[in-house]
BALO-182595 format. One record per residue (C-alpha): residue in three letters; x, y, z. Coordinates in steps of 0.02 Angstrom, whole numbers, plus 50000, padded with zeros to 5 digits. Each point is the difference from the previous one (the first is absolute). Layout:
% BALO-182595
AlaXYZ;...
% end
This chain:
% BALO-182595
Met500005000050000;Cys500725016549949;Gly499715017449934;Ile500395005349822;Thr500085016849915;Gly500765008149848;Phe499845012149856;Trp500435002549819;Asp500455017749950;Ile499864999249811;Ser500675017849983;Lys501674993550069;Gln500285016850083;Phe500744993150161;Ser501804995450033;Gly500474983050067;Glu500305007750171;His498275007950000;Leu499194983549949;Asp500884991250143;Glu499535013250129;Thr498195000449947;Ile499724981249998;Gln500874998650169;Lys498805012750075;Met498514990949925;Ser500594983150063;Lys500315006250177;Thr498175004550019;Leu499644981249985;Leu501204994750137;His498584992350102;Arg499604988249856;Gly501804993949992;Pro501115003650149;Asp501264986149964;Asp500825006249840;Gly499855013249866;Gly500685003049827;Ile499885011349848;Trp500444998549817;Thr500065013949872;Asp500395001949816;Val500375018149958;Glu500024996349814;Val498124996849999;Gly499545009550160;Ile499334985250097;Ala500164996550186;Leu499424985250104;Gly499934999150190;His499684985750120;Arg499794997050186;Arg500134982050059;Leu499154990450138;Ser500974983749992;Ile498854984750004;Val500744986949883;Asp501894999249973;Leu500625012250132;Ser501725001149917;Pro500645014449892;Ser499594989649845;Gly498205005850021;His500495018449986;Gln498985011049882;Pro499935008149876;Met500524983649919;Met500634996849824;Ser499604984249903;Ala501414987949965;Asn499995004749816;Gly500125018550040;Arg498395004549908;Tyr498835003650145;Met500095010350158;Val498604997850128;Val499335006950163;Phe498724988450075;Asn498825000450150;Gly499164984050056;Glu500264981349990;Ile499964986949862;Tyr499394985150101;Asn500344986849868;Phe501795005949972;Leu500764983250050;Glu498974990849869;Leu500485013049869;Arg501824999250053;Arg500064981249969;Glu499255002349827;Leu501165014549956;Thr501524990350061;Gln499554985849881;Leu499925013049861;Gly501795005250036;His499845014650121;Asn501225001850143;Phe499635009650160;Arg501185008850118;Gly498765000950145;His498324993550058;Ser498855015149981;Asp498385000049901;Thr500585016149915;Glu501334990249907;Ile498674987549946;Met498895014049939;Leu501405007349892;Ala500464982949930;Gly498174997149959;Phe499905016449905;Ser501594995549905;Glu499404982449958;Trp498145002449964;Gly499765018649972;Leu499015011950111;Asp498224994849960;Lys500264981150008;Ala501095001150155;Ile498805010450103;Arg498594987849966;Arg501074986450078;Phe500325009550161;Asn498974995250151;Gly500225014550118;Met499715017750056;Phe501065012749911;Ala500275017249930;Phe501535002949894;Ala500875011849880;Leu501034991549865;Trp501185010049891;Asp500404991549834;Arg501735006849960;Gln499974992549826;Glu498325006849940;Arg500015015150116;Ile498264996550065;Leu499435001950179;His498724987050058;Leu498935001150155;Gly499044984850064;Arg498814996250142;Asp499364983450069;Arg498314992849952;Leu498975005450151;Gly500935015950047;Glu500884994850160;Lys501495011349969;Pro499785018549959;Leu500705009149850;Tyr499705018349956;Tyr500575008249839;Gly499795015749897;Trp500775013449893;Gln500545016950069;Gly500595010549855;Ser501384990549911;Thr500254988050146;Phe499184983150024;Leu499894995050184;Phe499544984150093;Thr499994994350180;Ser499304988350133;Glu499395014850103;Leu499615018049953;Lys501215007350127;Ala501464995349886;Leu499315010449857;Lys499975015550110;Ala501894998850012;His500185002749812;Pro500255018249947;Asn498774998649854;Phe498554993450104;Gln498485011350004;Ala498884995950148;Glu498365006149925;Ile498524992050087;Asn498774991049887;Arg498295006450054;Asp499094987149893;Ala500944986050089;Leu499535008250165;Thr498164997549959;Gln500344981549976;Phe500884999350167;Leu498495007250089;Arg498864987349919;Tyr501044984450033;Ser501205004850142;Tyr501464995649884;Leu500675006149833;Pro499524987649864;Ala501274995549866;Pro500595006949885;Tyr499855016550093;Ser501125007150135;Ile499785015850102;Tyr501195009149883;Gln499695006149824;Gly501004990249872;Ile500464985850118;Tyr499124983249983;Lys499934982950079;Leu500514986049882;Pro498474988349999;Pro500244982250063;Gly500454987149869;Thr500725012649877;Leu501635005149917;Leu500485017349940;Ser501435002149876;Trp500705016549936;Asn501425003849881;Gly500155018550042;Ile499465004949824;Asp498214994849966;Ala498465007550082;His499674995350179;Pro499414981849994;Asp498564991750090;Pro500294984750110;Leu499724983249914;Thr499164985650091;Tyr500894983350017;Trp498764992650127;Ser498175005250007;Ala498894997350152;Arg498515002849885;Glu500534986149882;Val500334988550149;Ala498265003450069;Glu499124997649833;Leu500984984249959;Gly499674992950173;Ile498125002449978;Ala500064993049822;Glu501044984850050;Pro499484996150179;Phe500714986850116;Met499034983949965;Gly500624989150141;Ser499114995350160;Glu500035010250159;Ser501254988250080;Glu501135001449847;Ala499875019050011;Val500544999650183;Ile501504989049956;Gln500535011249856;Leu499775016150098;Glu501014993250147;Ala501404994549883;Leu500085017149915;Leu499955009150166;Arg501314988850077;Glu501205003149855;Ala499655018749999;Val500375000950186;Gly501534988849985;Leu500775010849863;Arg499755015550108;Met500894991950148;Val501674999949908;Ala501115013250081;Asp501735001950074;Val499315010750142;Pro498744997050142;Leu498214997749940;Gly498285000850080;Ala498185004349966;Phe498615012050048;Leu498594990850087;Ser498295007550034;Gly499144983550037;Gly498855001949850;Ile499794987749856;Asp501335007149885;Ser501465002950118;Ser499634983950095;Thr500084990049838;Ile501685007649953;Val500744997050173;Ala499324982250006;Leu500844995849835;Met501615008550056;Gln500054990050161;Ala499634983949904;Gln501595003049898;Ser501125006050140;Ser501064989950120;Gln499985014450124;Pro498565010050075;Val499545013849878;Lys500125017550073;Thr498295008449996;Phe499495017750046;Thr498395008850042;Ile499445016850067;Gly498635001250130;Phe498885014350057;Asn499085001650164;Glu498465005949903;Glu499084983549977;Ala499245004549832;Tyr501745002049924;Asn500924986050089;Glu500434983649913;Ala501544996050104;Lys499124987150109;His499454990449845;Ala501755000749927;Lys500724993650163;Ala498824985049999;Val500494995549822;Ala501855002250039;Gln499874988650152;His499114986649898;Leu501305000649861;Gly501475001350120;Thr500745016149931;Asp501215011550091;His498725013650026;Thr500255018350047;Glu498575011650037;Leu500015018250048;Tyr498515009150072;Val500075017949940;Asn499265014150101;Pro499235015249914;Lys501545010750034;Glu501144987849908;Ala498804998949853;Leu499815018849991;Glu501885002249995;Val499994991549829;Ile498905013449921;Pro501375013449977;Lys501044987049906;Leu498644995949873;Pro500255014449875;Leu501844996049976;Leu499754981250009;Tyr498714999749860;Asp500725014449898;Glu498305004449928;Pro498285001450079;Phe499394983150065;Ser498594997950125;Asp499624981850032;Val499935000750191;Ser500754982650013;Gln501645008349947;Ile500295003050187;Pro499904982050066;Thr500894993749843;Phe501485011050040;Leu499974994850183;Val499994981349962;Ser501415002649872;Gln501005009350132;Leu499694985950123;Ala500534986549876;Lys501585009349949;Gln500694997950176;Gln500214981449964;Val499914996749812;Thr500435008049833;Val498644991349897;Ser498174997950046;Leu498634990849905;Ser498215006450003;Gly498274994049950;Asp499545014549887;Gly499084995849839;Gly498904986250070;Asp498455010950005;Glu500125004849816;Leu500334982149941;Phe498754990750109;Ala498585012750023;Gly500395005150178;Tyr499395018050007;Asn498305003350077;Arg499545011649858;Tyr499974985549876;Leu498534991750086;Phe499235016550053;Gly500055007549825;Arg499214984949916;Lys498664998350135;Ile499515018249980;Trp499854998749812;Gln499014983850011;Ala498845008450124;Ile499725016449908;Gly500504997249819;Trp498264994249949;Ile499175015850069;Pro499755014049871;Ile501315013550022;Thr498695013750024;Val499234990650146;Arg501714997350077;Lys500475018449983;Asn498365005750077;Ser500204987950146;Ala501795005750027;Arg499445018249997;Ala498694996450134;Leu501224990850113;Thr501345013349988;Ser498765014150032;Val500234995550184;Ser501755004150064;Pro501174986250060;Gln499965007850174;Ser498104998750007;Trp500054981949944;Asn501314996350132;Arg498945007650138;Gly498434991249940;Phe500864983149990;Ala500855001750169;Asn498594991550095;Val499964985449877;Asn501904998350009;Ala499914998850189;Leu498924984449987;Leu501124991049874;Pro501374987450046;Ser501735007849989;Arg500484989649849;Ile498635007749892;Lys499935017750069;Gln500095013449866;Pro501055014850058;Glu499785015449892;Phe498454992449921;Gly499575016349914;Asn501675001449913;Lys499864982249937;Leu498225002849941;His500545015449903;Thr501414990149920;Phe498804986149951;Ser498775012749931;Glu501365007749892;Ile500454982849934;Met498174996149967;Ala499895014849881;Leu501474994049894;Pro499624993649824;Asn501134984749981;Pro501304988650085;Lys501455010649935;Ala499325015150092;Ile499764989650158;Tyr501814994149997;Thr500615017949973;Lys498945005550147;Leu500694986150111;Val501815004649965;Ser499805018950002;His500345011650146;Trp499585017449933;Glu498724996949864;Asp500205016649910;Pro501835004350030;Lys500075012949862;Ala498845010550108;Leu501385000550130;Val501565002049893;Ile500165017249922;Asp500284998349811;Gly500044981150018;Leu499154987649883;Glu499924981150017;Pro501114992149867;Pro499524983349920;Thr500504984250093;Thr499694981449987;Leu498535002150118;Ser499195014349905;Asn500184992449827;Ser498974984149987;Gln500814996049832;Asn501524994650104;Trp498944987850098;Pro500094981549954;His498524990649929;Leu499434991450159;Leu498214994850031;Asp499965000950189;Phe500045016450095;Ile501134992650135;Gln501284994449872;Cys500015017449927;Met500305007850172;Met501404987550036;Phe500845004449836;Leu499875018750029;Asp500734998350174;Thr501434989549929;Val500525013449876;Thr499645015650104;Tyr499794998250188;Leu501294986050018;Pro501495008249911;Asp499615018150039;Asp499454998450181;Ile500434983350081;Leu501694997349917;Val500525018350018;Lys499584999050185;Val501004984050026;Asp501495005749897;Arg500215017150080;Ala499664994050177;Ser501224985449989;Met501355008949900;Gly499855014950116;Val500864989050131;Ser501094990349875;Leu498924984450005;Glu499614989749845;Gly498184994749983;Arg499554984849895;Ile498254995249946;Pro499724981649951;Phe498195002549944;Leu500645010749856;Asp500994986149918;His499325002049823;Arg499684981349982;Leu498895000650153;Val499085015349933;Glu499694991149834;Phe499364984550089;Ala498855010150112;Trp499165008049850;Arg499594982749931;Leu499064995350158;Pro498105001649994;Leu499235012250123;Ser499174985350088;Met501744994950060;Lys500325017450067;Ile498325005150072;Arg498904987950095;Asn498665002450132;Gly500195018849992;Gln501874999350035;Gly501535002649891;Lys501644990349987;Trp499174982950010;Leu501374990549908;Leu501395009250091;Arg499204995550165;Gln500034981649953;Val501895001149980;Leu500205009350164;Tyr498924987650096;Lys501324986649967;Tyr501155009750115;Val498905010750114;Pro498314995850079;Pro498575010749934;Thr499605006150176;Leu501645009850004;Val499725009849840;Glu498125001049971;Arg499355017250049;Pro499335015649913;Lys501285008949892;Val500875014550087;Gly501015013049906;Phe501785003850054;Gly499565017250066;Val500115012350143;Pro498665010650087;Ile500255015649895;Asn498185004550033;Ser500255003250186;Trp501795006449981;Leu499405014349890;Arg498795005250136;Gly501344998050134;Ser501894999449993;Leu500125004949815;Arg498735014050008;Asp501225014650016;Trp501154993049864;Ala498524997549883;Glu499265017150039;Glu501625008449951;Leu500094990749834;Leu498155003149963;Asn500005018350048;Glu498895009349878;Asn501225014149969;Arg501414987749974;Leu498994990349872;Lys499595016149907;Asp501805006050000;Glu500694983449936;Gly498745000349858;Phe499714981549973;Phe498354997150088;Asn498315008150013;Pro499895001750190;Lys498104999750021;Pro499614981449976;Ile501554995150099;Arg499555011350147;Glu498214993549998;Lys500594981950014;Trp501255004650136;Glu498715008850107;Glu498744985949979;His501334987550050;Leu500525009850154;Ser498205001850057;Gly499714981349985;Ala498575003049879;Ala500914989349870;Ser501624990549977;Trp501035006649854;Glu501704993650056;Tyr500494992249833;Arg499575015349895;Leu500855011450125;Trp501534988650007;Asp500185002049811;Val500085018950016;Leu501124999250153;Met501254988649916;Phe500125011749851;Gln500205014950117;Ala501344991250101;Trp500894994749841;Leu499925017749931;Glu500715007150160;Ala501434987450004;Asn500455000549815;His499635017849943;
% end
């Protein structure tokens, strides 16, 4: 795991000394991603510079140093990530006549490019990666990113300079970088709580989409990324050519794929462990790790004293059953709040998934003992684990047959009464209900349901379910919502079932742009490598071939995955309602964070900065403080932008 950066100044205006100084400054900003080693390479003749920071995981010797040149002298590479099947590829390349001076996967990558060419080689890599490859013979710079988007890669043109990096902070160290905020991208951030690819917070800087390559010769017009692996094609092919075996055969095949994916990700020359929440996904990964380890696997979890947010006791029970070497840390509000000032610099651009806080804390905990940690991310998208999948389909089945005019009129009637009035009116009913079915903030939920009821189709329902601010352009001055995969249904695959469509959209948007960003920045912020077995592309392709009946059964997702887990862990230890990995931002904003938030949301400050229309923000803030409504997620979006703006500009 590492950090990469570089630039190509096609004007060739800089001296060799200036190239070296600039790329050194850029690389140093990524020290946290690679504290073990660093290197640069420049070619003043063409104006190119490559920088690398190394977190040594496989082959700790100097032979793994980057930037690295291929044995034939044609290619120079900087690479972030891991090629998990590098030993298999090494054996094949050795038989083809290649010799290796070390044992790093970077050498295997370069030999693969030399032997098979870029496109064929990258299709053979099983891994997580982002790389920049300079072809010295053809004078072409290639950028590549892994299939699911585990490793980040930004790029863009600033005048005559082409720039790329793992994190935006490196670009700010380049003298040609213009930090102009993209107001259209800001509207997308307020809707989703993250910045969807290909946009970044800065004008002219983009995220390379997962599963793509971008190649530029410095002469032609700026190229578009080309796809070498398509999640859409995988989904459509999986539906067209489904798994035809029995349920027991599916369990056997899934377990075999998972076991190999986990085993490949346990190869490291440094201490290794896993995040464990005690849920289905992380418990499955840890169970398969322990089954392949001769020593107790080190597992880590964060606990909170607030019962609604605490999964530590469940993780502890799973760890005891599996016999892992378990570490848990109960975090008090003060310790969690101390993370907040770090977030703007950690994430480099606005990011407001509140689970960013516990994710950083558990990464920090794990780093005290290990350098690599496996996680269970990706299981929800592959095996229908999110509550919104069942909720969205149930709603549409319940209301889709009702004429839209009737639904709109009904919604208008229900929302004519304020959420506060509904809450007060329902209070007596709530008092009589068992605790497990009480409905806190009934009025807010009724208003949300009413808004959904008035929507015309499943696409609109999904957009509603994943949106925070539903009309962000009303907040962002001079901001318009640019097209995205979610807004353009022509990018959606041809899938018959609404749940399958939601799973696909989450796989290509929410997963790479929220979940994987969160895990990468939180772990790399403490120099910890995160590995995600569920995102082995062979497992993803198999999961799309499975019928929904093997994923959803009796109103519950992950049926097939549970059958694998039950071989190792009793159902009683893992079966419970799904709980998000969150923190009580709701109450914090009314308490210990109130003064901090008030300063960032000050009306005069918002006017002076000129990005937001203060009125709707102040209305939500005052309603939240009064307890009349809970707007913590929308407010957290604005607060994270404000904190980022303060720290970076």
